[in-house]
C-alpha positions as CSV (number, residue, x, y, z in Angstrom):
1,X,-18.5,-32.4,8.0
2,X,-14.9,-32.8,8.4
3,X,-12.9,-34.4,5.6
4,X,-12.6,-37.6,7.7
5,X,-16.3,-38.3,7.8
6,X,-16.8,-37.3,4.1
7,X,-13.9,-40.2,3.2
8,X,-16.0,-42.6,5.3
9,X,-18.9,-41.8,3.7
10,X,-17.5,-42.2,0.1
11,X,-16.1,-45.3,1.1
12,X,-19.1,-46.5,2.2
13,X,-21.0,-45.5,-1.0
14,X,-17.7,-47.5,-3.2
15,X,-18.5,-50.8,-1.0
16,X,-22.5,-50.4,-1.7
17,X,-22.0,-50.0,-5.2
18,X,-19.0,-52.4,-5.7
19,X,-15.7,-51.6,-4.9
20,X,-13.6,-52.5,-8.4
21,X,-16.1,-52.4,-10.7
22,X,-18.2,-48.9,-10.1
23,X,-17.5,-46.2,-12.4
24,X,-18.3,-42.9,-10.7
25,X,-20.6,-40.6,-12.9
26,X,-21.3,-37.9,-10.7
27,X,-20.3,-36.5,-7.5
28,X,-21.8,-33.1,-5.9
29,X,-20.9,-31.6,-2.9
30,X,-23.1,-28.8,-1.6
31,X,-21.5,-27.0,1.7
32,X,-23.5,-24.5,3.6
33,X,-22.6,-23.6,7.0
34,X,-22.8,-26.4,9.0
35,X,-25.2,-28.5,6.6
36,X,-23.7,-30.6,3.9
37,X,-25.7,-32.2,1.2
38,X,-23.8,-34.9,-1.2
39,X,-25.1,-36.6,-4.6
40,X,-23.4,-39.4,-5.8
41,X,-24.4,-41.0,-9.3
42,X,-22.4,-44.4,-10.5
43,X,-22.6,-46.9,-13.3
44,X,-21.6,-50.4,-13.2
45,X,-20.7,-52.8,-16.1
46,X,-23.5,-55.1,-14.7
47,X,-26.1,-52.7,-15.5
48,X,-26.7,-51.0,-12.3
49,X,-27.3,-47.3,-11.5
50,X,-26.1,-46.2,-7.8
51,X,-27.5,-43.2,-6.3
52,X,-26.5,-42.2,-3.3
53,X,-27.7,-38.9,-1.0
54,X,-25.4,-38.0,2.0
55,X,-27.1,-35.5,4.2
56,X,-24.4,-34.2,7.3
57,X,-23.7,-31.8,10.0
58,X,-22.3,-33.0,13.2
59,X,-24.3,-36.3,12.7
60,X,-24.1,-38.1,9.1
61,X,-26.0,-40.6,7.6
62,X,-26.3,-41.8,3.7
63,X,-29.2,-43.0,2.1
64,X,-28.6,-45.3,-1.1
65,X,-30.8,-46.9,-3.6
66,X,-29.9,-48.8,-7.0
67,X,-31.7,-48.7,-10.5
68,X,-31.4,-51.5,-13.0
69,X,-30.1,-49.9,-15.7
70,X,-32.4,-52.0,-18.4
71,X,-34.8,-49.8,-16.4
72,X,-32.8,-46.5,-17.2
73,X,-34.9,-45.4,-20.2
74,X,-38.6,-45.1,-18.4
75,X,-37.0,-44.1,-14.9
76,X,-35.5,-40.8,-16.4
77,X,-38.7,-40.5,-18.3
78,X,-40.9,-41.3,-14.9
79,X,-41.3,-44.8,-15.2
80,X,-39.5,-45.9,-11.8
81,X,-41.5,-44.9,-8.9
82,X,-38.4,-44.7,-6.3
83,X,-36.4,-42.9,-8.8
84,X,-39.1,-40.7,-10.2
85,X,-39.6,-39.3,-6.3
86,X,-36.4,-38.6,-5.6
87,X,-35.7,-36.6,-8.9
88,X,-39.2,-34.7,-8.2
89,X,-39.2,-34.2,-4.9
90,X,-35.2,-33.4,-4.6
91,X,-34.5,-29.7,-3.2
92,X,-31.2,-30.5,-5.8
93,X,-31.5,-29.0,-9.5
94,X,-31.3,-31.9,-11.7
95,X,-32.4,-31.8,-15.5
96,X,-31.3,-34.6,-18.2
97,X,-30.6,-33.1,-21.8
98,X,-29.6,-35.3,-24.7
99,X,-26.3,-34.8,-27.1
100,X,-27.5,-31.9,-28.6
101,X,-28.2,-30.2,-25.6
102,X,-32.1,-30.3,-25.9
103,X,-33.6,-30.7,-22.4
104,X,-35.1,-33.7,-21.7
105,X,-36.5,-33.5,-18.3
106,X,-36.3,-31.2,-15.3
107,X,-37.3,-31.4,-11.8
108,X,-38.9,-28.6,-10.0
109,X,-36.0,-27.4,-8.1
110,X,-34.4,-26.7,-11.5
111,X,-37.3,-25.0,-13.3
112,X,-37.7,-22.8,-10.3
113,X,-33.6,-22.0,-10.5
114,X,-33.8,-21.1,-14.2
115,X,-37.6,-19.7,-14.5
116,X,-39.2,-21.9,-16.8
117,X,-41.3,-24.6,-16.5
118,X,-40.6,-28.5,-17.4
119,X,-42.9,-27.8,-20.8
120,X,-41.0,-24.5,-21.8
121,X,-37.6,-26.6,-21.5
122,X,-38.4,-29.1,-23.4
123,X,-38.7,-27.0,-26.1
124,X,-35.5,-25.5,-25.5
125,X,-31.5,-26.6,-25.6
126,X,-29.0,-25.2,-22.6
127,X,-27.5,-23.2,-25.5
128,X,-30.6,-20.9,-25.3
129,X,-30.9,-20.0,-21.8
130,X,-26.9,-19.8,-21.1
131,X,-25.3,-16.2,-21.1
132,X,-23.4,-15.4,-24.5
133,X,-20.2,-14.9,-22.5
134,X,-20.2,-18.3,-20.8
135,X,-21.2,-20.7,-24.0
136,X,-18.2,-21.2,-25.6
137,X,-16.6,-22.8,-22.3
138,X,-19.7,-24.9,-22.1
139,X,-20.1,-25.9,-25.4
140,X,-16.2,-26.6,-25.8
141,X,-16.5,-29.4,-22.4
142,X,-19.5,-30.7,-24.1
143,X,-17.8,-31.6,-27.3
144,X,-15.3,-33.2,-25.3
145,X,-17.8,-35.5,-23.3
146,X,-19.1,-36.3,-26.9
147,X,-15.5,-37.1,-28.5
148,X,-15.2,-39.5,-25.3
149,X,-12.4,-37.5,-23.9
150,X,-14.1,-37.0,-20.6
151,X,-17.2,-38.4,-19.1
152,X,-18.1,-35.5,-16.6
153,X,-17.0,-31.8,-15.9
154,X,-17.9,-28.9,-13.6
155,X,-17.6,-25.3,-14.3
156,X,-19.1,-21.8,-12.9
157,X,-21.5,-20.3,-15.5
158,X,-24.9,-17.6,-16.0
159,X,-28.4,-18.9,-16.7
160,X,-30.3,-16.0,-18.4
161,X,-33.7,-16.8,-16.8
162,X,-37.4,-16.3,-18.1
163,X,-37.1,-12.9,-16.6
164,X,-34.1,-12.0,-18.2
165,X,-32.2,-11.8,-15.0
166,X,-28.7,-13.6,-14.4
167,X,-28.7,-16.6,-12.5
168,X,-25.1,-17.9,-11.6
169,X,-24.8,-21.7,-11.0
170,X,-22.1,-24.4,-10.7
171,X,-23.0,-26.8,-13.1
172,X,-21.9,-30.5,-12.9
173,X,-22.8,-32.4,-16.3
174,X,-22.2,-36.3,-16.6
175,X,-22.9,-38.6,-19.5
176,X,-25.2,-41.7,-19.2
177,X,-24.0,-45.1,-21.3
178,X,-26.2,-48.2,-22.1
179,X,-24.7,-51.4,-21.0
180,X,-23.1,-51.8,-25.0
181,X,-21.5,-48.2,-24.4
182,X,-23.7,-46.0,-26.3
183,X,-24.3,-42.7,-24.9
184,X,-27.8,-42.3,-23.6
185,X,-28.5,-38.8,-22.3
186,X,-26.3,-36.3,-19.8
187,X,-27.2,-35.8,-16.2
188,X,-26.9,-31.6,-15.1
189,X,-27.0,-30.8,-11.8
190,X,-27.1,-27.1,-10.9
191,X,-25.8,-25.1,-7.5
192,X,-27.3,-21.5,-7.2
193,X,-24.1,-20.0,-6.3
194,X,-25.4,-16.2,-6.6
195,X,-24.6,-15.5,-3.0
196,X,-21.0,-16.5,-3.5
197,X,-20.5,-14.2,-6.4
198,X,-22.1,-11.4,-5.3
199,X,-19.7,-11.6,-2.0
200,X,-16.8,-12.2,-4.4
201,X,-17.8,-9.2,-6.4
202,X,-18.3,-7.1,-2.9
203,X,-14.9,-7.8,-2.2
204,X,-13.6,-7.4,-5.9
205,X,-15.1,-3.8,-5.7
206,X,-13.8,-2.8,-2.6
207,X,-10.2,-3.9,-3.5
208,X,-10.3,-2.2,-6.9
209,X,-12.1,1.2,-5.0
210,X,-9.5,1.2,-2.6
211,X,-6.7,0.9,-5.2
212,X,-8.6,3.5,-7.9
213,X,-8.8,5.6,-4.8
214,X,-5.0,5.4,-4.1
215,X,-4.4,6.4,-7.4
216,X,-6.3,9.7,-7.6
217,X,-4.9,10.2,-4.0
218,X,-1.4,10.3,-5.7
219,X,-2.5,12.7,-8.5
220,X,-3.9,15.1,-5.7
221,X,-0.6,15.0,-3.6
222,X,1.6,15.7,-6.6
223,X,3.6,19.0,-6.7
224,X,2.4,19.4,-10.1
225,X,-1.0,18.1,-10.8
226,X,-2.2,17.3,-14.4
227,X,-5.8,17.4,-13.9
228,X,-6.7,15.6,-17.7
229,X,-4.6,12.9,-16.6
230,X,-6.3,12.3,-13.7
231,X,-10.1,13.0,-15.5
232,X,-9.1,10.4,-18.0
233,X,-7.7,7.7,-15.9
234,X,-10.6,7.9,-13.7
235,X,-13.1,7.6,-16.3
236,X,-10.9,4.5,-17.7
237,X,-10.8,2.8,-14.7
238,X,-14.2,3.1,-13.7
239,X,-15.2,2.0,-17.3
240,X,-13.4,-1.2,-16.8
241,X,-14.3,-1.8,-13.1
242,X,-17.8,-1.6,-13.9
243,X,-17.6,-3.1,-16.9
244,X,-20.0,-0.2,-18.3
245,X,-20.7,0.7,-21.9
246,X,-19.7,4.6,-21.4
247,X,-18.4,6.6,-18.6
248,X,-18.0,10.5,-19.2
249,X,-17.4,13.7,-16.9
250,X,-20.2,16.4,-17.9
251,X,-18.8,20.0,-17.0
252,X,-21.6,22.5,-16.6
253,X,-21.4,26.0,-18.0
254,X,-22.8,29.2,-16.2
255,X,-26.2,28.4,-17.8
256,X,-25.9,25.0,-16.8
257,X,-25.7,23.6,-20.4
258,X,-22.7,21.7,-20.4
259,X,-19.6,20.1,-22.4
260,X,-18.6,16.1,-22.0
261,X,-14.6,16.8,-21.3
262,X,-13.7,13.4,-20.9
263,X,-15.1,10.0,-22.2
264,X,-14.4,6.2,-22.0
265,X,-16.4,4.3,-24.4
266,X,-16.7,1.1,-25.7
267,X,-16.3,1.2,-29.5
268,X,-19.7,-0.3,-30.2
269,X,-21.6,2.9,-29.3
270,X,-21.5,6.7,-30.3
271,X,-18.6,8.8,-28.6
272,X,-19.7,11.9,-26.6
273,X,-16.7,13.7,-26.1
274,X,-16.7,17.1,-27.1
275,X,-20.2,17.3,-27.5
276,X,-22.2,20.4,-26.2
277,X,-25.5,19.0,-24.7
278,X,-27.9,21.7,-24.0
279,X,-31.0,19.9,-22.0
280,X,-33.9,22.3,-21.0
281,X,-34.9,19.8,-18.4
282,X,-31.5,20.0,-16.9
283,X,-31.2,23.8,-17.0
284,X,-34.4,24.1,-15.1
285,X,-33.6,25.0,-11.2
286,X,-36.2,22.1,-10.0
287,X,-33.6,19.6,-11.6
288,X,-30.5,21.6,-11.1
289,X,-30.5,22.1,-7.2
290,X,-31.2,18.5,-6.3
291,X,-27.9,17.9,-7.5
292,X,-26.2,20.7,-6.0
293,X,-27.1,18.8,-3.1
294,X,-25.8,15.6,-3.6
295,X,-28.7,14.2,-5.5
296,X,-28.0,10.8,-7.4
297,X,-29.6,9.7,-10.0
298,X,-29.7,5.6,-10.6
299,X,-31.6,4.8,-13.5
300,X,-32.2,1.1,-14.4
301,X,-33.9,1.5,-17.6
302,X,-34.0,4.3,-19.5
303,X,-37.3,3.4,-21.5
304,X,-39.7,2.5,-18.4
305,X,-38.0,5.3,-15.9
306,X,-40.5,7.6,-16.2
307,X,-38.7,10.3,-17.1
308,X,-39.3,14.0,-18.6
309,X,-39.6,13.2,-22.3
310,X,-36.7,15.7,-23.4
311,X,-34.1,14.1,-21.3
312,X,-35.4,10.6,-22.4
313,X,-34.8,11.9,-25.9
314,X,-31.6,13.3,-25.1
315,X,-30.5,10.0,-24.0
316,X,-31.6,8.2,-26.8
317,X,-29.2,10.1,-29.3
318,X,-26.5,8.3,-27.5
319,X,-28.3,4.9,-27.1
320,X,-28.5,5.1,-23.5
321,X,-30.6,2.3,-21.6
322,X,-29.5,2.7,-18.1
323,X,-27.8,5.8,-16.6
324,X,-26.2,6.5,-13.1
325,X,-25.3,9.8,-12.3
326,X,-23.3,11.3,-9.4
327,X,-22.9,15.2,-8.8
328,X,-18.9,16.6,-8.5
329,X,-19.6,19.5,-5.8
330,X,-16.8,21.8,-5.2
331,X,-16.9,23.1,-1.4
332,X,-17.2,27.2,-1.7
333,X,-15.7,27.2,1.7
334,X,-18.4,30.0,2.6
335,X,-21.3,29.1,4.7
336,X,-23.5,31.3,3.5
337,X,-23.2,30.3,-0.4
338,X,-24.5,27.1,-1.7
339,X,-22.0,24.5,-2.9
340,X,-21.0,24.5,-6.6
341,X,-22.1,22.2,-9.1
342,X,-19.1,21.8,-11.2
343,X,-20.3,18.8,-13.1
344,X,-21.5,15.3,-13.5
345,X,-19.3,11.8,-13.5
346,X,-21.6,9.9,-15.6
347,X,-21.9,5.7,-16.1
348,X,-24.1,4.1,-19.2
349,X,-25.1,1.0,-19.7
350,X,-26.2,0.7,-23.7
351,X,-26.5,-3.0,-24.2
352,X,-29.2,-3.7,-22.0
353,X,-30.7,-2.6,-18.7
354,X,-28.9,-2.7,-15.6
355,X,-29.7,-2.7,-11.8
356,X,-27.1,-0.4,-10.2
357,X,-25.6,-1.5,-7.4
358,X,-25.6,-0.2,-3.5
359,X,-21.2,-0.7,-3.7
360,X,-21.0,0.7,-7.3
361,X,-23.0,4.1,-6.2
362,X,-20.9,4.2,-3.0
363,X,-17.4,3.7,-5.0
364,X,-18.6,6.5,-7.4
365,X,-19.6,8.9,-4.9
366,X,-16.3,8.5,-3.3
367,X,-14.4,9.0,-6.3
368,X,-16.2,12.3,-7.3
369,X,-15.5,13.4,-4.0
370,X,-11.6,12.5,-4.8
371,X,-12.2,14.3,-8.1
372,X,-13.6,17.5,-6.3
373,X,-10.7,17.7,-4.0
374,X,-8.3,17.6,-6.7
375,X,-10.0,20.0,-9.2
376,X,-9.9,22.6,-6.1
377,X,-6.6,21.9,-5.6
378,X,-5.7,22.5,-9.1
379,X,-7.6,25.7,-9.2
380,X,-5.6,26.6,-6.3
381,X,-2.3,25.6,-7.8
382,X,-3.0,27.6,-10.6
383,X,-4.0,30.6,-8.8
384,X,-0.7,30.3,-6.6
385,X,1.1,30.1,-10.3
386,X,-0.2,33.2,-11.0
387,X,0.6,35.3,-8.3
388,X,3.9,34.2,-8.4
389,X,4.3,34.8,-11.8
390,X,3.2,38.3,-11.3
391,X,5.3,38.9,-8.3
392,X,8.2,37.8,-10.3
393,X,7.1,40.2,-13.2
394,X,7.2,43.2,-10.7
395,X,10.3,42.7,-9.1
396,X,12.5,42.4,-12.5
397,X,10.8,45.5,-14.0
398,X,11.1,48.8,-12.8
399,X,7.9,50.2,-11.2
400,X,7.9,53.4,-13.2
401,X,9.4,53.0,-16.8
402,X,8.3,48.9,-16.7
403,X,11.7,47.9,-18.3
404,X,14.1,45.3,-17.1
405,X,16.0,46.4,-13.9
406,X,19.0,45.4,-12.5
407,X,18.0,42.4,-10.9
408,X,16.4,41.0,-14.1
409,X,19.7,42.0,-15.7
410,X,21.9,39.9,-13.1
411,X,19.4,36.8,-13.5
412,X,19.7,37.2,-17.6
413,X,23.5,37.5,-17.6
414,X,23.8,34.7,-15.0
415,X,21.4,32.3,-17.4
416,X,23.6,33.4,-20.7
417,X,26.9,32.8,-18.7
418,X,26.1,29.2,-17.7
419,X,24.5,28.4,-20.9
420,X,27.6,29.6,-22.9
421,X,30.5,27.7,-20.7
422,X,28.3,24.3,-21.4
423,X,28.6,25.4,-25.7
424,X,32.1,26.9,-25.0
425,X,31.5,30.0,-26.6
426,X,32.4,33.7,-25.5
427,X,30.1,36.4,-24.1
428,X,30.3,39.8,-25.4
429,X,28.2,42.9,-23.6
430,X,27.7,46.1,-24.4
431,X,26.5,48.2,-21.1
432,X,24.7,51.7,-21.7
433,X,23.0,53.7,-18.5
434,X,20.1,55.2,-19.9
435,X,18.8,57.8,-18.0
436,X,15.5,59.5,-18.4
């Protein structure tokens, strides 16, 4: 649908409803590829309700019909046959709510969207099925309608379906009044935007993954590595990125017991930092070997996962509900020996079960590989530093007596000379030649 064609249909609808006296209650335009669906609802002072349904691709047409306002009370409860047919059979999710948010009526498309039957919805309010994080914005706009500051609003929000799943929608709300201007009910039209949100989340994850990977890569290529800073940055960024309750790095001991060396955790949940965890299940060879070869454990719900009792009990101590484990594996450089299982990158959700997404797992795998490179480079840096220190010690001491030699003497004198010049103080020396 082109913008010019959409404008033509809008003007056509306005002419049918009355050019100057029509007040548009609600307009909703749904775009999907080349197909466009538009729903326009208007109210006239003379007691008419206009409903226009617009469908379009390369060719568009509109169907409009009007309902008498005096029949509105019965029509929205099912009394007007034509309106009831449109309401029932429409693929657009429509519901009616009162000023307190209580559901009065809902069509099948709306029931399918939220996972409740119409009878169940009549015993609920929109507040009860709205995600807690979205409720404040919804209530604020609803209060503005009650105060007559606005007649309608549109917002993106989340419903909590009857099965506990999150449903993203674009919600359009409009107030309907009687001829005396008294509020009757509110029309709610919801559009499923789950695909759009999923694509946005994927794109956002990709961008953030690139940013985090770039940060870790910068740490890796620094001349002087601060491993503690690297690991702390990683767990903090991952927890914010994934909106998780806890992210830890677990370091294995030779016996495969372990220590939580780094943690980022929400203040609501118990801390694990510094805790030594001895899990009999994890220490068994058949459990450790798969991790050594790259096993990933993604558990959406600890309570229904079928894990061994000892493992579940360990997770319960820290109120873990969903668990995602990525191994941190160091390459040995030898074809004959197995890779070294250094530790685990663990992401946990404590507040509720969580279905881990494939892009989240891919992100953590990439970060675990980057951390493995950083750890190996840090180990190499420490080894080179120790070798350099030993070489410096050897060239500064006499091999037989282990007393500082002339090279060391010259270095020390030069160092002290520069220091005393800066302090403008004299230098005095007593030299003695000791021969054994």
